TIPALUM-125551 format. One record per atom (N, C-alpha, C): residue number from 1; residue in one letter; chain; atom name; x, y, z. Coordinates in pm, 1 decimal. Atoms other than C-alpha are relative to their C-alpha. Example, Ala and Ser with C-alpha at 12.3 -4.5 7.8 and 13.67 -1.06 7.14 Angstrom:
2
n, res, chain, atom, xx, yy, zz
1, A, A, N, 89.0, -119.0, 0.0
1, A, A, CA, 1230.0, -450.0, 780.0
1, A, A, C, 90.0, 120.0, 0.0
2, S, A, N, -82.0, -119.0, -6.0
2, S, A, CA, 1367.0, -106.0, 714.0
2, S, A, C, -77.0, 109.0, 73.0
% end
This chain:
70
n, res, chain, atom, xx, yy, zz
1, M, A, N, -7.5, 115.9, 86.3
1, M, A, CA, -1951.9, -1454.4, 1588.2
1, M, A, C, -101.2, 8.8, -114.7
2, I, A, N, 103.9, -6.8, 103.1
2, I, A, CA, -2280.6, -1403.3, 1402.0
2, I, A, C, 27.4, 113.7, -97.3
3, T, A, N, -26.5, -112.4, 90.1
3, T, A, CA, -2182.4, -1061.2, 1263.7
3, T, A, C, 116.0, -31.7, -93.7
4, G, A, N, -110.3, 41.1, 87.3
4, G, A, CA, -1858.6, -1209.2, 1126.6
4, G, A, C, -48.3, -90.7, -110.4
5, T, A, N, 55.2, 91.1, 99.1
5, T, A, CA, -2052.7, -1483.3, 950.0
5, T, A, C, -84.8, 75.2, -102.1
6, I, A, N, 83.0, -79.5, 90.3
6, I, A, CA, -2300.5, -1234.0, 805.7
6, I, A, C, 87.0, 83.2, -93.2
7, A, A, N, -90.9, -78.5, 82.7
7, A, A, CA, -2015.7, -1013.9, 682.1
7, A, A, C, 66.6, -88.2, -104.9
8, Y, A, N, -63.1, 94.0, 92.3
8, Y, A, CA, -1846.8, -1317.0, 525.1
8, Y, A, C, -96.5, -38.4, -112.2
9, I, A, N, 100.6, 34.6, 100.2
9, I, A, CA, -2169.0, -1417.5, 347.3
9, I, A, C, -25.3, 118.6, -93.0
10, G, A, N, 18.6, -120.0, 81.7
10, G, A, CA, -2214.2, -1057.8, 229.8
10, G, A, C, 113.8, 19.8, -98.9
11, I, A, N, -115.7, -13.9, 88.5
11, I, A, CA, -1862.6, -1047.9, 85.5
11, I, A, C, -5.7, -104.6, -110.3
12, L, A, N, 11.0, 105.1, 101.5
12, L, A, CA, -1913.1, -1381.6, -89.8
12, L, A, C, -109.1, 31.9, -101.5
13, T, A, N, 109.5, -36.9, 89.5
13, T, A, CA, -2241.3, -1258.8, -234.3
13, T, A, C, 43.3, 110.0, -96.1
14, M, A, N, -46.7, -108.8, 86.4
14, M, A, CA, -2081.8, -939.7, -366.2
14, M, A, C, 100.9, -50.3, -102.4
15, V, A, N, -97.7, 56.4, 93.8
15, V, A, CA, -1794.4, -1134.6, -522.6
15, V, A, C, -70.4, -82.3, -107.0
16, A, A, N, 73.9, 81.2, 96.0
16, A, A, CA, -2038.0, -1376.9, -687.1
16, A, A, C, -76.0, 88.1, -99.5
17, I, A, N, 72.7, -91.5, 88.3
17, I, A, CA, -2248.6, -1091.7, -826.6
17, I, A, C, 95.9, 71.0, -94.8
18, A, A, N, -99.1, -67.2, 84.7
18, A, A, CA, -1940.1, -906.9, -956.7
18, A, A, C, 53.1, -95.8, -106.8
19, F, A, N, -47.0, 99.9, 95.5
19, F, A, CA, -1812.1, -1225.9, -1118.6
19, F, A, C, -104.2, -24.1, -107.8
20, F, A, N, 109.5, 23.5, 93.5
20, F, A, CA, -2151.7, -1284.8, -1281.2
20, F, A, C, -13.6, 117.0, -96.7
21, I, A, N, 15.2, -119.4, 83.9
21, I, A, CA, -2171.9, -926.7, -1410.6
21, I, A, C, 115.9, 12.9, -98.2
22, L, A, N, -114.6, -6.0, 90.5
22, L, A, CA, -1822.2, -952.2, -1563.2
22, L, A, C, 5.5, -120.5, -94.2
23, F, A, N, -10.7, 123.9, 76.6
23, F, A, CA, -1852.9, -1310.5, -1688.7
23, F, A, C, -98.7, -5.6, -116.2
24, I, A, N, 103.9, 5.3, 104.3
24, I, A, CA, -2177.1, -1274.9, -1888.5
24, I, A, C, 41.3, 80.6, -123.9
25, P, A, N, -44.6, -73.1, 120.5
25, P, A, CA, -2044.8, -995.7, -2119.1
25, P, A, C, 119.0, -66.5, -68.9
26, L, A, N, -114.5, 68.4, 59.6
26, L, A, CA, -1723.2, -1191.9, -2171.6
26, L, A, C, -46.1, -117.9, -85.1
27, I, A, N, 55.4, 111.2, 76.7
27, I, A, CA, -1918.7, -1498.7, -2283.7
27, I, A, C, -68.5, 52.1, -126.3
28, A, A, N, 68.0, -58.2, 116.0
28, A, A, CA, -2128.8, -1278.7, -2513.3
28, A, A, C, 101.1, 45.3, -105.5
29, L, A, N, -101.1, -46.4, 95.4
29, L, A, CA, -1820.0, -1120.2, -2672.1
29, L, A, C, 67.5, -116.3, -71.3
30, V, A, N, -61.9, 117.2, 63.0
30, V, A, CA, -1658.4, -1458.6, -2733.6
30, V, A, C, -95.4, -60.7, -102.0
31, D, A, N, 97.8, 56.3, 92.5
31, D, A, CA, -1978.5, -1586.5, -2893.6
31, D, A, C, -16.8, 87.9, -122.9
32, I, A, N, 13.8, -92.9, 113.3
32, I, A, CA, -2011.8, -1275.5, -3110.4
32, I, A, C, 120.0, -10.7, -93.0
33, L, A, N, -121.8, -1.6, 80.7
33, L, A, CA, -1650.9, -1282.6, -3226.5
33, L, A, C, 26.6, -131.7, -71.1
34, T, A, N, -22.3, 129.5, 64.7
34, T, A, CA, -1657.7, -1653.6, -3313.5
34, T, A, C, -115.0, -40.2, -91.5
35, S, A, N, 116.5, 31.5, 82.4
35, S, A, CA, -1988.7, -1639.7, -3502.9
35, S, A, C, -1.5, 86.7, -125.6
36, R, A, N, 15.9, -76.0, 124.0
36, R, A, CA, -2085.9, -1520.4, -3849.7
36, R, A, C, -133.1, 73.2, 2.5
37, F, A, N, 119.3, -83.8, 8.2
37, F, A, CA, -2336.2, -1239.5, -3902.9
37, F, A, C, -6.5, 63.9, -137.1
38, E, A, N, 15.2, -74.2, 125.5
38, E, A, CA, -2475.5, -1052.0, -4202.7
38, E, A, C, 47.7, 143.4, 18.7
39, G, A, N, -38.5, -141.5, 1.6
39, G, A, CA, -2327.5, -713.0, -4287.9
39, G, A, C, 79.6, 43.0, 122.4
40, N, A, N, -69.9, -57.4, -114.9
40, N, A, CA, -2223.7, -504.0, -3989.9
40, N, A, C, -58.7, -44.9, 134.0
41, D, A, N, 63.2, 44.4, -124.4
41, D, A, CA, -2426.1, -697.5, -3731.5
41, D, A, C, 102.3, -36.1, 107.0
42, K, A, N, -102.4, 38.7, -98.1
42, K, A, CA, -2110.6, -834.5, -3565.3
42, K, A, C, 57.3, 124.0, 68.0
43, L, A, N, -54.8, -123.9, -55.6
43, L, A, CA, -1964.8, -486.6, -3520.1
43, L, A, C, -100.1, 67.5, 93.0
44, V, A, N, 104.2, -62.8, -82.1
44, V, A, CA, -2293.7, -352.0, -3386.3
44, V, A, C, -13.3, -72.3, 133.4
45, W, A, N, 14.8, 74.2, -125.9
45, W, A, CA, -2326.5, -631.9, -3128.4
45, W, A, C, 122.5, 14.6, 89.3
46, V, A, N, -121.3, -21.3, -81.0
46, V, A, CA, -1964.2, -593.2, -3016.8
46, V, A, C, -6.7, 136.0, 67.7
47, L, A, N, 9.2, -133.9, -58.7
47, L, A, CA, -2019.0, -220.8, -2963.5
47, L, A, C, -107.4, 7.9, 107.9
48, V, A, N, 107.1, -0.2, -100.3
48, V, A, CA, -2346.9, -277.6, -2777.6
48, V, A, C, 49.3, -65.1, 129.1
49, V, A, N, -48.1, 70.2, -120.1
49, V, A, CA, -2181.8, -527.5, -2540.6
49, V, A, C, 113.4, 77.5, 67.0
50, L, A, N, -109.2, -77.2, -61.0
50, L, A, CA, -1875.8, -305.1, -2489.2
50, L, A, C, -49.7, 125.6, 71.4
51, F, A, N, 49.0, -123.9, -59.6
51, F, A, CA, -2071.6, 14.4, -2417.4
51, F, A, C, -102.4, -21.8, 111.4
52, F, A, N, 100.4, 33.2, -101.9
52, F, A, CA, -2350.1, -149.7, -2213.2
52, F, A, C, 20.0, -146.0, 40.4
53, P, A, N, -43.3, 138.8, -18.5
53, P, A, CA, -2183.1, -463.9, -2077.6
53, P, A, C, -109.1, -97.9, 42.9
54, F, A, N, 93.7, 101.2, -49.4
54, F, A, CA, -2449.7, -642.8, -1874.1
54, F, A, C, -130.1, 1.7, -80.4
55, I, A, N, 125.1, -12.3, 76.2
55, I, A, CA, -2761.4, -511.7, -2050.7
55, I, A, C, 22.9, -40.1, -145.7
56, G, A, N, -31.4, 35.5, 137.9
56, G, A, CA, -2595.0, -546.2, -2391.9
56, G, A, C, 14.3, -150.2, -18.9
57, A, A, N, -15.3, 145.8, 8.1
57, A, A, CA, -2502.0, -907.6, -2321.5
57, A, A, C, -135.0, -68.7, 9.7
58, L, A, N, 133.8, 58.5, -11.6
58, L, A, CA, -2854.9, -987.8, -2210.6
58, L, A, C, -80.6, 21.2, -128.3
59, L, A, N, 68.2, -26.6, 127.8
59, L, A, CA, -2992.7, -821.3, -2524.9
59, L, A, C, 52.9, -91.0, -110.5
60, Y, A, N, -57.6, 87.9, 101.4
60, Y, A, CA, -2751.1, -1019.6, -2738.5
60, Y, A, C, -54.1, -142.0, 14.1
61, F, A, N, 49.5, 136.2, -19.6
61, F, A, CA, -2856.6, -1349.6, -2581.1
61, F, A, C, -149.0, -10.9, -29.7
62, A, A, N, 144.5, 2.6, 26.5
62, A, A, CA, -3225.4, -1255.7, -2616.4
62, A, A, C, -32.1, 21.4, -147.9
63, I, A, N, 34.5, -38.9, 137.2
63, I, A, CA, -3217.0, -1107.1, -2968.6
63, I, A, C, 107.1, -40.8, -100.7
64, G, A, N, -107.8, 12.6, 96.8
64, G, A, CA, -2876.8, -1133.3, -3135.9
64, G, A, C, 34.4, -140.7, -42.0
65, R, A, N, -37.4, 136.5, 34.9
65, R, A, CA, -2821.0, -1507.3, -3124.1
65, R, A, C, -85.4, -55.0, -113.4
66, Q, A, N, 85.1, 46.3, 110.0
66, Q, A, CA, -3113.2, -1559.6, -3361.5
66, Q, A, C, 43.4, 58.4, -133.9
67, R, A, N, -43.9, -68.2, 122.6
67, R, A, CA, -2945.9, -1327.3, -3614.7
67, R, A, C, 127.2, -61.1, -56.7
68, K, A, N, -123.4, 62.0, 49.2
68, K, A, CA, -2637.0, -1548.8, -3651.6
68, K, A, C, -27.4, -79.9, -126.9
69, I, A, N, 7.9, 80.6, 122.2
69, I, A, CA, -2569.6, -1718.9, -3984.2
69, I, A, C, 59.9, -137.0, 31.9
70, G, A, N, -49.2, 137.8, -17.5
70, G, A, CA, -2535.9, -2094.7, -3958.7
70, G, A, C, 20.5, -46.0, 133.2
% end
């Protein structure tokens, strides 16, 4: 009984982590594509998030959001 519960919690944890890792880059891409940037900044951020999904999204939220116009 206990091992079944632990396995169930482990599966739920893995699903939650996978969802989080996929969801954050998706939110970043939507924000990038709906925002205005100077020059080629939009293209650069899209490529960063596509090639390095989780780290790129975190970098965008830490650095890139301040570079948006308006």
